[in-house]
N, C-alpha and C positions, 0 to 999 in steps of 0.2 A: 503494500499500500504506500501511496505517496502522502507526504506530510506538507502542509503549508506552514503551520505553526502548531506549537504544542496543543494538543487536544483536538484540532481540526483535521479532518482526513478527507482526502478526495475520493470519491467512490470511483471504482474501476469495475469494469465487467458489464454484464447485460444491462441495458437501459440507460447507460452513461452517455452514449452518443445521442440518444433522443432528448435527454435533459439539456445537454450542451447545445443541441440544435435549437431548442425552444428558447435557451438563454440568449444565444446568438441572434435570434430573430428580433429581440427586443430592440437592438441597436441598429437594425438595418432600415433603410429608407424606404418608402412605399415603392419606388421604382425597382429597388433591388429584390424586395418580396415579390413583386409582379414577375421579374425576370425569373426568379427561382420557380414561381408557379408555372410559367410557360415552359421552363425546362422540364419540369417534372411531368407536365401534360404531354409533351412530345415524346418523353421517354416512355411514358405509359402507353401511348398510341403506338410506338414501335413495338412494344412488347405484345400488345394485343393483336397487331398485325402478324407478328411471328407465330403466335399462339393459333390463330385463325388459319394460317397457311398450314400449320403442322396438322391441325384437326382435319382439315380438307384432304391431305395426304392420307392420313389414317383412314378417313372415310372411304376414299377410293380403294385403298388396300383391302378394307373389311368388305366392301361390295364385291370386288373381284373374287375375294375368298369365298363369300356366300354363293356367288353365282356358280363358281367351279364346284362347290359341295353339291349345289343342286343339280348341276349336269351329271355329277357322278352318281348321285342318288337315283336319278330318273333315267339314266342311260345306261 
């Protein structure tokens, strides 16, 4: 653990980054906060696009698998 002064300790581990992020937001200008929000939205949009593409690929693969199983069962 890190110490600042006697009796005061800095928290380390899970949740620390979240706390420090909230603390840092208090001192940001509105413009900086908006830019951060825009970045987060763009990042989330990219993640969702990647996930959607992955799901479409999996859907195609499963449809092909089901089709081949039906052909094998019927034929």
